[in-house]
RODRENFI-421339 format. One record per residue: residue in one letter; residue number from 1; x, y, z of N, C-alpha, C in turn. Coordinates in steps of 0.02 Angstrom, whole numbers. Example, Ala and Ser with C-alpha at 12.3 -4.5 7.8 and 13.67 -1.06 7.14 Angstrom:
! residues 2
DRENVO aa   i    n_u    n_v    n_w   ca_u   ca_v   ca_w    c_u    c_v    c_w
DRENVO  A   1    660   -284    390    615   -225    390    660   -165    390
DRENVO  S   2    642   -112    354    684    -53    357    645      2    394
//
This chain:
! residues 270
DRENVO aa   i    n_u    n_v    n_w   ca_u   ca_v   ca_w    c_u    c_v    c_w
DRENVO  M   1  -2302 -13521   1671  -2359 -13477   1672  -2422 -13519   1661
DRENVO  T   2  -2470 -13505   1703  -2533 -13545   1698  -2576 -13516   1644
DRENVO  P   3  -2597 -13557   1596  -2638 -13529   1542  -2708 -13509   1566
DRENVO  D   4  -2733 -13458   1533  -2802 -13437   1552  -2851 -13488   1527
DRENVO  T   5  -2897 -13503   1569  -2950 -13551   1550  -3018 -13518   1555
DRENVO  D   6  -3060 -13534   1507  -3129 -13506   1509  -3173 -13554   1548
DRENVO  T   7  -3203 -13529   1600  -3249 -13571   1640  -3320 -13553   1623
DRENVO  D   8  -3361 -13606   1613  -3431 -13596   1595  -3472 -13587   1659
DRENVO  T   9  -3489 -13529   1676  -3528 -13518   1737  -3592 -13482   1720
DRENVO  D  10  -3647 -13509   1746  -3712 -13475   1737  -3727 -13435   1799
DRENVO  T  11  -3683 -13391   1815  -3692 -13352   1876  -3685 -13279   1861
DRENVO  D  12  -3706 -13240   1908  -3698 -13168   1905  -3682 -13145   1975
DRENVO  T  13  -3666 -13085   1983  -3649 -13060   2050  -3696 -13004   2068
DRENVO  D  14  -3715 -13003   2134  -3757 -12948   2158  -3712 -12891   2180
DRENVO  P  15  -3738 -12835   2201  -3696 -12778   2218  -3644 -12792   2272
DRENVO  V  16  -3652 -12842   2314  -3602 -12856   2366  -3556 -12911   2346
DRENVO  G  17  -3559 -12936   2284  -3512 -12986   2260  -3533 -13057   2267
DRENVO  R  18  -3593 -13070   2291  -3617 -13139   2298  -3641 -13165   2232
DRENVO  H  19  -3627 -13230   2221  -3648 -13261   2158  -3721 -13282   2162
DRENVO  I  20  -3758 -13268   2109  -3827 -13291   2104  -3834 -13326   2037
DRENVO  P  21  -3871 -13382   2034  -3878 -13419   1970  -3920 -13379   1921
DRENVO  A  22  -3897 -13381   1858  -3934 -13346   1806  -3994 -13385   1783
DRENVO  T  23  -3991 -13451   1789  -4047 -13493   1769  -4062 -13541   1826
DRENVO  A  24  -4123 -13565   1829  -4142 -13610   1883  -4110 -13677   1872
DRENVO  P  25  -4089 -13712   1925  -4061 -13779   1919  -4109 -13825   1885
DRENVO  A  26  -4081 -13879   1856  -4124 -13928   1822  -4172 -13960   1870
DRENVO  G  27  -4233 -13970   1848  -4284 -14002   1891  -4326 -13953   1929
DRENVO  E  28  -4309 -13889   1930  -4348 -13840   1966  -4387 -13798   1915
DRENVO  H  29  -4444 -13772   1938  -4488 -13734   1893  -4480 -13660   1908
DRENVO  T  30  -4478 -13622   1856  -4475 -13549   1865  -4545 -13524   1877
DRENVO  P  31  -4556 -13485   1931  -4624 -13461   1944  -4650 -13418   1888
DRENVO  A  32  -4717 -13423   1877  -4749 -13385   1824  -4748 -13311   1841
DRENVO  T  33  -4745 -13271   1791  -4745 -13199   1800  -4814 -13176   1821
DRENVO  T  34  -4818 -13136   1874  -4882 -13111   1898  -4894 -13042   1869
DRENVO  P  35  -4957 -13023   1860  -4972 -12957   1833  -4946 -12903   1878
DRENVO  A  36  -4926 -12848   1849  -4902 -12792   1888  -4959 -12764   1930
DRENVO  A  37  -4940 -12734   1986  -4990 -12706   2031  -5032 -12654   1994
DRENVO  G  38  -5097 -12659   2004  -5142 -12611   1973  -5163 -12630   1903
DRENVO  R  39  -5134 -12682   1874  -5151 -12703   1807  -5204 -12758   1810
DRENVO  A  40  -5260 -12749   1776  -5315 -12797   1779  -5298 -12859   1738
DRENVO  E  41  -5317 -12918   1764  -5307 -12979   1726  -5356 -12981   1667
DRENVO  P  42  -5339 -13015   1614  -5384 -13019   1556  -5450 -13051   1574
DRENVO  A  43  -5504 -13023   1549  -5571 -13047   1566  -5583 -13117   1537
DRENVO  V  44  -5617 -13158   1576  -5634 -13225   1552  -5691 -13219   1502
DRENVO  P  45  -5685 -13247   1443  -5739 -13240   1394  -5803 -13272   1418
DRENVO  Y  46  -5859 -13244   1396  -5925 -13270   1417  -5934 -13342   1394
DRENVO  G  47  -5911 -13357   1335  -5915 -13424   1308  -5868 -13431   1249
DRENVO  T  48  -5851 -13491   1232  -5806 -13503   1176  -5838 -13554   1130
DRENVO  P  49  -5815 -13558   1067  -5843 -13610   1022  -5833 -13680   1049
DRENVO  G  50  -5778 -13690   1087  -5767 -13757   1115  -5808 -13770   1177
DRENVO  T  51  -5827 -13717   1213  -5868 -13724   1274  -5922 -13671   1272
DRENVO  P  52  -5973 -13679   1232  -6027 -13629   1230  -6068 -13630   1294
DRENVO  R  53  -6094 -13571   1311  -6135 -13565   1371  -6208 -13554   1352
DRENVO  L  54  -6251 -13576   1397  -6323 -13570   1386  -6355 -13542   1450
DRENVO  T  55  -6394 -13489   1443  -6427 -13457   1500  -6503 -13463   1492
DRENVO  V  56  -6536 -13487   1543  -6609 -13496   1542  -6638 -13470   1607
DRENVO  R  57  -6703 -13460   1606  -6740 -13440   1667  -6793 -13493   1681
DRENVO  G  58  -6796 -13514   1744  -6847 -13561   1767  -6896 -13527   1813
DRENVO  E  59  -6961 -13538   1803  -7012 -13507   1845  -7063 -13559   1866
DRENVO  A  60  -7095 -13545   1924  -7147 -13590   1950  -7201 -13548   1983
DRENVO  D  61  -7263 -13567   1972  -7321 -13533   2002  -7364 -13585   2038
DRENVO  L  62  -7376 -13573   2102  -7418 -13619   2142  -7478 -13581   2169
DRENVO  E  63  -7532 -13616   2178  -7591 -13589   2212  -7608 -13635   2270
DRENVO  V  64  -7601 -13608   2331  -7607 -13650   2391  -7654 -13616   2441
DRENVO  D  65  -7677 -13656   2489  -7720 -13630   2542  -7680 -13585   2589
DRENVO  P  66  -7710 -13533   2617  -7674 -13490   2665  -7661 -13527   2730
DRENVO  E  67  -7613 -13503   2768  -7596 -13533   2833  -7613 -13487   2891
DRENVO  I  68  -7616 -13422   2878  -7628 -13372   2931  -7681 -13323   2907
DRENVO  A  69  -7724 -13302   2953  -7772 -13248   2940  -7760 -13194   2992
DRENVO  R  70  -7752 -13133   2968  -7739 -13077   3014  -7798 -13028   3014
DRENVO  I  71  -7818 -13007   3073  -7871 -12957   3080  -7845 -12901   3125
DRENVO  T  72  -7873 -12841   3113  -7858 -12784   3157  -7922 -12762   3191
DRENVO  I  73  -7916 -12745   3254  -7973 -12725   3296  -7960 -12655   3322
DRENVO  T  74  -8008 -12611   3312  -8002 -12542   3336  -8058 -12529   3386
DRENVO  V  75  -8038 -12516   3449  -8085 -12502   3503  -8088 -12427   3513
DRENVO  T  76  -8149 -12400   3520  -8158 -12327   3522  -8198 -12307   3584
DRENVO  A  77  -8182 -12248   3611  -8221 -12218   3665  -8225 -12143   3654
DRENVO  R  78  -8279 -12113   3676  -8288 -12041   3667  -8328 -12013   3724
DRENVO  G  79  -8309 -11955   3749  -8345 -11923   3804  -8315 -11855   3821
DRENVO  K  80  -8354 -11815   3857  -8331 -11749   3877  -8280 -11752   3933
DRENVO  D  81  -8287 -11801   3977  -8241 -11808   4034  -8182 -11852   4012
DRENVO  R  82  -8121 -11827   4022  -8062 -11863   4000  -8054 -11929   4037
DRENVO  R  83  -8062 -11927   4103  -8053 -11989   4142  -8106 -12041   4126
DRENVO  Q  84  -8167 -12018   4117  -8221 -12066   4100  -8209 -12096   4031
DRENVO  T  85  -8184 -12056   3983  -8168 -12082   3917  -8114 -12134   3921
DRENVO  L  86  -8062 -12121   3960  -8008 -12169   3969  -8032 -12233   4003
DRENVO  A  87  -8077 -12226   4051  -8104 -12285   4085  -8146 -12327   4037
DRENVO  D  88  -8186 -12294   3996  -8226 -12331   3946  -8181 -12367   3896
DRENVO  L  89  -8128 -12333   3875  -8082 -12363   3827  -8046 -12424   3858
DRENVO  T  90  -8026 -12418   3920  -7993 -12474   3954  -8040 -12533   3961
DRENVO  R  91  -8102 -12521   3979  -8150 -12575   3988  -8163 -12611   3922
DRENVO  R  92  -8173 -12573   3868  -8187 -12604   3804  -8126 -12640   3776
DRENVO  N  93  -8067 -12612   3787  -8006 -12645   3765  -7996 -12712   3801
DRENVO  T  94  -8008 -12713   3866  -8002 -12775   3904  -8052 -12827   3881
DRENVO  R  95  -8112 -12805   3866  -8164 -12852   3844  -8144 -12882   3776
DRENVO  A  96  -8118 -12841   3731  -8097 -12866   3666  -8039 -12915   3672
DRENVO  L  97  -7989 -12899   3714  -7932 -12944   3723  -7954 -13011   3754
DRENVO  D  98  -7998 -13007   3804  -8022 -13069   3836  -8060 -13112   3786
DRENVO  L  99  -8098 -13080   3743  -8136 -13118   3693  -8089 -13154   3644
DRENVO  V 100  -8035 -13120   3624  -7986 -13151   3579  -7952 -13209   3614
DRENVO  K 101  -7933 -13200   3677  -7896 -13252   3714  -7937 -13314   3728
DRENVO  T 102  -8004 -13308   3726  -8045 -13367   3739  -8038 -13420   3684
DRENVO  H 103  -8009 -13402   3627  -8001 -13449   3572  -7936 -13488   3576
DRENVO  G 104  -7898 -13478   3630  -7840 -13520   3645  -7789 -13526   3591
DRENVO  D 105  -7772 -13589   3573  -7718 -13602   3525  -7735 -13581   3454
DRENVO  A 106  -7798 -13566   3440  -7815 -13543   3373  -7784 -13475   3358
DRENVO  V 107  -7769 -13437   3411  -7737 -13371   3404  -7662 -13380   3412
DRENVO  E 108  -7625 -13370   3358  -7552 -13380   3360  -7516 -13317   3382
DRENVO  H 109  -7545 -13259   3371  -7511 -13197   3388  -7563 -13144   3406
DRENVO  L 110  -7549 -13107   3460  -7594 -13054   3483  -7552 -12997   3510
DRENVO  E 111  -7563 -12937   3484  -7525 -12879   3508  -7567 -12816   3505
DRENVO  T 112  -7550 -12769   3549  -7583 -12704   3551  -7538 -12653   3518
DRENVO  G 113  -7566 -12616   3471  -7528 -12565   3436  -7535 -12497   3468
DRENVO  A 114  -7555 -12447   3429  -7557 -12378   3452  -7617 -12366   3498
DRENVO  L 115  -7606 -12325   3549  -7659 -12300   3594  -7660 -12224   3589
DRENVO  T 116  -7718 -12194   3575  -7723 -12121   3568  -7783 -12096   3609
DRENVO  I 117  -7771 -12041   3644  -7824 -12003   3678  -7817 -11931   3652
DRENVO  T 118  -7868 -11908   3615  -7863 -11843   3581  -7919 -11797   3604
DRENVO  P 119  -7902 -11737   3631  -7954 -11689   3647  -7977 -11652   3585
DRENVO  E 120  -8042 -11636   3583  -8070 -11599   3527  -8098 -11533   3554
DRENVO  L 121  -8074 -11478   3525  -8095 -11412   3548  -8156 -11389   3508
DRENVO  S 122  -8195 -11345   3539  -8253 -11317   3505  -8230 -11271   3450
DRENVO  P 123  -8260 -11275   3390  -8238 -11231   3336  -8258 -11159   3345
DRENVO  R 124  -8302 -11144   3392  -8326 -11076   3401  -8296 -11046   3465
DRENVO  G 125  -8292 -10982   3467  -8267 -10948   3526  -8193 -10932   3521
DRENVO  R 126  -8173 -10880   3556  -8103 -10859   3555  -8061 -10896   3607
DRENVO  T 127  -8091 -10927   3655  -8054 -10963   3707  -8051 -11037   3689
DRENVO  E 128  -8005 -11073   3722  -7998 -11145   3712  -8051 -11181   3753
DRENVO  R 129  -8107 -11195   3721  -8162 -11229   3754  -8164 -11302   3732
DRENVO  L 130  -8155 -11347   3780  -8153 -11418   3764  -8222 -11444   3747
DRENVO  R 131  -8225 -11479   3691  -8289 -11506   3668  -8297 -11579   3688
DRENVO  T 132  -8248 -11622   3674  -8252 -11693   3691  -8182 -11724   3687
DRENVO  H 133  -8177 -11788   3706  -8116 -11827   3701  -8129 -11889   3658
DRENVO  H 134  -8078 -11907   3616  -8082 -11967   3575  -8026 -12015   3596
DRENVO  G 135  -8043 -12077   3606  -7993 -12128   3624  -7996 -12187   3576
DRENVO  H 136  -7937 -12212   3557  -7932 -12269   3511  -7877 -12316   3533
DRENVO  V 137  -7890 -12381   3528  -7839 -12432   3539  -7841 -12480   3479
DRENVO  H 138  -7782 -12495   3451  -7777 -12540   3394  -7747 -12607   3415
DRENVO  I 139  -7780 -12661   3398  -7759 -12728   3416  -7752 -12769   3352
DRENVO  T 140  -7700 -12811   3349  -7690 -12856   3292  -7690 -12928   3317
DRENVO  A 141  -7726 -12971   3282  -7729 -13042   3300  -7718 -13084   3237
DRENVO  E 142  -7679 -13139   3245  -7666 -13186   3191  -7692 -13255   3212
DRENVO  L 143  -7732 -13286   3168  -7762 -13350   3183  -7744 -13401   3130
DRENVO  S 144  -7738 -13463   3151  -7725 -13518   3104  -7786 -13565   3098
DRENVO  D 145  -7834 -13558   3144  -7896 -13597   3141  -7950 -13553   3111
DRENVO  F 146  -7969 -13567   3048  -8014 -13522   3013  -8087 -13532   3035
DRENVO  T 147  -8102 -13587   3067  -8169 -13596   3096  -8178 -13548   3154
DRENVO  A 148  -8126 -13544   3197  -8127 -13497   3253  -8127 -13425   3228
DRENVO  L 149  -8097 -13413   3170  -8094 -13345   3143  -8164 -13317   3131
DRENVO  G 150  -8208 -13357   3101  -8276 -13333   3088  -8312 -13317   3152
DRENVO  E 151  -8306 -13360   3203  -8338 -13348   3267  -8311 -13285   3301
DRENVO  L 152  -8245 -13277   3298  -8214 -13220   3332  -8232 -13154   3300
DRENVO  T 153  -8227 -13150   3234  -8242 -13087   3200  -8315 -13066   3211
DRENVO  T 154  -8360 -13115   3212  -8431 -13100   3224  -8441 -13073   3295
DRENVO  A 155  -8410 -13105   3343  -8417 -13083   3413  -8386 -13014   3424
DRENVO  L 156  -8327 -13002   3393  -8294 -12937   3401  -8335 -12881   3369
DRENVO  A 157  -8362 -12894   3310  -8401 -12843   3276  -8466 -12827   3312
DRENVO  D 158  -8488 -12871   3358  -8549 -12860   3396  -8536 -12818   3459
DRENVO  L 159  -8473 -12804   3475  -8457 -12763   3533  -8471 -12690   3520
DRENVO  D 160  -8482 -12651   3573  -8495 -12580   3566  -8433 -12543   3543
DRENVO  L 161  -8442 -12498   3494  -8389 -12454   3469  -8324 -12493   3455
DRENVO  T 162  -8332 -12549   3421  -8275 -12591   3403  -8277 -12604   3328
DRENVO  R 163  -8221 -12590   3295  -8216 -12600   3223  -8168 -12658   3208
DRENVO  V 164  -8188 -12700   3160  -8146 -12757   3139  -8130 -12749   3065
DRENVO  D 165  -8066 -12754   3048  -8044 -12752   2978  -8007 -12817   2962
DRENVO  G 166  -8017 -12841   2901  -7986 -12903   2880  -8039 -12953   2855
DRENVO  P 167  -8021 -13015   2850  -7954 -13042   2864  -7906 -13033   2805
DRENVO  W 168  -7841 -13030   2821  -7788 -13033   2772  -7758 -13103   2774
DRENVO  W 169  -7764 -13139   2719  -7740 -13208   2716  -7667 -13209   2693
DRENVO  T 170  -7627 -13253   2722  -7557 -13255   2703  -7527 -13323   2721
DRENVO  L 171  -7464 -13332   2702  -7425 -13392   2719  -7372 -13374   2771
DRENVO  R 172  -7349 -13423   2808  -7294 -13412   2854  -7229 -13402   2815
DRENVO  P 173  -7181 -13365   2842  -7117 -13355   2806  -7081 -13420   2790
DRENVO  D 174  -7088 -13471   2833  -7054 -13535   2822  -7102 -13588   2793
DRENVO  S 175  -7153 -13565   2758  -7202 -13612   2730  -7170 -13660   2681
DRENVO  P 176  -7188 -13724   2682  -7162 -13772   2632  -7179 -13753   2560
DRENVO  A 177  -7230 -13712   2551  -7249 -13691   2483  -7192 -13653   2449
DRENVO  H 178  -7154 -13614   2487  -7098 -13577   2458  -7044 -13625   2434
DRENVO  R 179  -7029 -13676   2474  -6978 -13725   2455  -7000 -13764   2393
DRENVO  T 180  -7064 -13783   2391  -7089 -13820   2333  -7084 -13778   2270
DRENVO  A 181  -7101 -13714   2274  -7097 -13670   2216  -7025 -13662   2192
DRENVO  R 182  -6978 -13655   2238  -6908 -13648   2218  -6883 -13711   2183
DRENVO  R 183  -6900 -13770   2210  -6878 -13832   2178  -6908 -13839   2108
DRENVO  Q 184  -6971 -13822   2100  -7002 -13826   2034  -6970 -13778   1985
DRENVO  A 185  -6950 -13719   2009  -6917 -13671   1965  -6849 -13697   1941
DRENVO  V 186  -6812 -13730   1985  -6748 -13759   1965  -6758 -13815   1914
DRENVO  H 187  -6807 -13859   1927  -6821 -13913   1880  -6842 -13885   1811
DRENVO  E 188  -6880 -13831   1812  -6901 -13800   1749  -6840 -13771   1711
DRENVO  A 189  -6793 -13741   1748  -6733 -13714   1715  -6692 -13770   1682
DRENVO  V 190  -6683 -13826   1717  -6645 -13882   1689  -6682 -13910   1628
DRENVO  R 191  -6747 -13917   1632  -6785 -13944   1576  -6779 -13900   1514
DRENVO  R 192  -6785 -13835   1524  -6780 -13789   1467  -6709 -13790   1437
DRENVO  A 193  -6658 -13793   1480  -6590 -13796   1455  -6579 -13858   1413
DRENVO  R 194  -6604 -13915   1435  -6596 -13977   1397  -6632 -13973   1330
DRENVO  E 195  -6690 -13941   1329  -6727 -13934   1266  -6687 -13893   1216
DRENVO  Y 196  -6655 -13838   1239  -6615 -13797   1194  -6554 -13836   1169
DRENVO  A 197  -6523 -13874   1214  -6464 -13913   1194  -6484 -13967   1143
DRENVO  E 198  -6540 -14000   1155  -6564 -14051   1108  -6580 -14020   1040
DRENVO  A 199  -6606 -13959   1040  -6620 -13926    976  -6557 -13913    936
DRENVO  L 200  -6500 -13906    970  -6436 -13896    937  -6399 -13962    924
DRENVO  G 201  -6430 -14017    944  -6398 -14081    934  -6340 -14094    981
DRENVO  T 202  -6343 -14067   1041  -6289 -14077   1089  -6319 -14088   1158
DRENVO  T 203  -6276 -14089   1209  -6298 -14102   1278  -6266 -14052   1325
DRENVO  L 204  -6296 -14045   1384  -6266 -14004   1437  -6206 -14040   1467
DRENVO  T 205  -6157 -14001   1488  -6097 -14030   1519  -6089 -14010   1592
DRENVO  A 206  -6109 -13949   1610  -6098 -13926   1679  -6143 -13867   1694
DRENVO  L 207  -6158 -13859   1759  -6193 -13799   1783  -6141 -13748   1804
DRENVO  V 208  -6144 -13688   1776  -6096 -13636   1791  -6121 -13590   1847
DRENVO  E 209  -6186 -13573   1846  -6213 -13526   1895  -6287 -13537   1903
DRENVO  L 210  -6311 -13529   1964  -6383 -13531   1979  -6399 -13472   2024
DRENVO  A 211  -6443 -13428   2000  -6459 -13366   2037  -6532 -13367   2056
DRENVO  D 212  -6546 -13357   2121  -6614 -13353   2146  -6637 -13281   2141
DRENVO  T 213  -6686 -13268   2099  -6710 -13200   2089  -6773 -13185   2129
DRENVO  G 214  -6792 -13230   2175  -6846 -13213   2221  -6904 -13260   2220
DRENVO  T 215  -6934 -13269   2280  -6997 -13305   2289  -7047 -13256   2318
DRENVO  E 216  -7105 -13250   2288  -7153 -13199   2307  -7221 -13228   2321
DRENVO  D 217  -7257 -13194   2368  -7328 -13207   2378  -7366 -13150   2344
DRENVO  T 218  -7418 -13166   2309  -7459 -13115   2277  -7528 -13117   2306
DRENVO  H 219  -7557 -13058   2317  -7624 -13053   2346  -7668 -13013   2298
DRENVO  P 220  -7704 -13047   2253  -7739 -13010   2201  -7801 -12973   2225
DRENVO  R 221  -7829 -12992   2282  -7891 -12961   2303  -7882 -12927   2371
DRENVO  A 222  -7921 -12873   2381  -7918 -12836   2444  -7956 -12875   2498
DRENVO  P 223  -7940 -12863   2563  -7975 -12898   2617  -8047 -12878   2622
DRENVO  R 224  -8087 -12922   2649  -8158 -12908   2658  -8169 -12859   2715
DRENVO  N 225  -8225 -12823   2710  -8247 -12780   2765  -8288 -12822   2813
DRENVO  T 226  -8255 -12849   2863  -8287 -12897   2907  -8343 -12866   2948
DRENVO  R 227  -8335 -12803   2966  -8388 -12772   3006  -8453 -12767   2966
DRENVO  A 228  -8448 -12748   2902  -8509 -12743   2861  -8540 -12812   2852
DRENVO  L 229  -8499 -12863   2843  -8525 -12931   2836  -8559 -12954   2900
DRENVO  S 230  -8532 -12934   2957  -8562 -12953   3021  -8631 -12923   3028
DRENVO  R 231  -8639 -12860   3008  -8705 -12830   3013  -8755 -12867   2968
DRENVO  A 232  -8733 -12884   2908  -8778 -12920   2863  -8798 -12987   2891
DRENVO  A 233  -8751 -13021   2924  -8765 -13087   2953  -8815 -13080   3010
DRENVO  R 234  -8809 -13027   3049  -8855 -13018   3105  -8926 -13003   3080
DRENVO  D 235  -8929 -12962   3026  -8995 -12944   3000  -9030 -13003   2968
DRENVO  A 236  -8990 -13047   2935  -9020 -13103   2900  -9035 -13162   2945
DRENVO  G 237  -8999 -13168   3002  -9006 -13225   3045  -9066 -13221   3091
DRENVO  P 238  -9076 -13272   3132  -9132 -13272   3179  -9122 -13221   3234
DRENVO  A 239  -9175 -13199   3263  -9172 -13148   3316  -9151 -13181   3381
DRENVO  E 240  -9087 -13183   3393  -9059 -13213   3454  -9013 -13163   3487
DRENVO  D 241  -8991 -13180   3548  -8946 -13135   3584  -8878 -13130   3550
DRENVO  E 242  -8854 -13184   3521  -8789 -13184   3488  -8798 -13195   3414
DRENVO  P 243  -8762 -13158   3372  -8768 -13166   3299  -8737 -13232   3277
DRENVO  A 244  -8759 -13257   3220  -8731 -13318   3192  -8661 -13304   3167
DRENVO  P 245  -8615 -13352   3176  -8546 -13342   3154  -8541 -13333   3078
DRENVO  L 246  -8495 -13290   3057  -8483 -13280   2986  -8451 -13342   2955
DRENVO  D 247  -8470 -13357   2894  -8439 -13411   2856  -8388 -13379   2809
DRENVO  L 248  -8324 -13380   2828  -8270 -13348   2789  -8234 -13400   2748
DRENVO  E 249  -8231 -13389   2683  -8195 -13434   2638  -8123 -13410   2631
DRENVO  P 250  -8073 -13452   2648  -8003 -13431   2642  -7985 -13414   2570
DRENVO  Q 251  -7945 -13362   2562  -7923 -13340   2497  -7859 -13377   2477
DRENVO  R 252  -7861 -13409   2419  -7804 -13448   2396  -7744 -13401   2384
DRENVO  Q 253  -7684 -13427   2400  -7623 -13388   2395  -7583 -13409   2333
DRENVO  H 254  -7555 -13360   2299  -7515 -13373   2239  -7441 -13363   2257
DRENVO  V 255  -7401 -13415   2246  -7330 -13413   2260  -7292 -13418   2194
DRENVO  H 256  -7245 -13372   2184  -7206 -13371   2122  -7133 -13374   2139
DRENVO  A 257  -7096 -13418   2104  -7023 -13425   2113  -6990 -13419   2045
DRENVO  R 258  -6929 -13390   2045  -6893 -13378   1982  -6818 -13387   1994
DRENVO  V 259  -6785 -13423   1948  -6712 -13432   1952  -6683 -13422   1882
DRENVO  D 260  -6621 -13398   1880  -6582 -13393   1819  -6524 -13444   1824
DRENVO  A 261  -6515 -13484   1771  -6464 -13537   1772  -6422 -13531   1709
DRENVO  R 262  -6356 -13543   1718  -6309 -13543   1663  -6274 -13611   1659
DRENVO  F 263  -6273 -13639   1599  -6243 -13705   1588  -6190 -13699   1533
DRENVO  T 264  -6146 -13749   1531  -6102 -13758   1474  -6125 -13819   1435
DRENVO  M 265  -6112 -13817   1369  -6133 -13871   1325  -6073 -13899   1287
DRENVO  A 266  -6081 -13959   1263  -6033 -13987   1216  -6041 -13950   1150
DRENVO  P 267  -5987 -13942   1111  -5993 -13904   1048  -6044 -13936   1002
DRENVO  P 268  -6093 -13897    980  -6144 -13925    934  -6116 -13931    863
DRENVO  R 269  -6145 -13975    825  -6128 -13982    754  -6178 -13941    714
DRENVO  L 270  -6156 -13883    692  -6200 -13838    656  -6195 -13848    581
//
């Protein structure tokens, strides 16, 4: 009779009788247990005594010369006859556009906005009695040559039934001033973080996060009434066929940049 022997097996059987190892063979790693579906992983602490975090804000303010001046031109016509009013409006609009185009490369952008022809009825009487027609054309021009700007606004304001508003001074969207302000804001954030770390007797170890909270242009003053200035220049100047060009001083632009930065520090000795 064969004696019973106990065999050391680290196996188990699945429902169909196949052997599966109860433990992983030597040299292999058991995979880590993953969280159950729907269960949130534990939150990472904001900071620890061994790795404290430091959050600072860096800001920069620049004052630079404008790059673009924008003006709006409103051409008007009025008359009892609709076709004659439209003809007058077309003629004056063409004259204004031709005058702007004579300044060539100084004009970076030129566009025509809304065109309106509005009939006005007589307020008296029971019937619809036409009193007059009003016509308006709105034009927008952007210039980068501010010497040409003074000449153009003066000439436009001297046209019949033509209104000029502006100038509105601004920077281009890709102006280098925005990049300079952002770089200065980052440098300011790093400088402030180092000062806080030095106050604790420690040093920065790593940048954890850098958030751009915006670069802005600020316009503290309203645009000038160019038409009123043109009249004053004509009255004060010599009696000539053409008025003297306006002397327009560009309005300085304020650029503001702001960033939030988070750093880690070596543990301070408190």
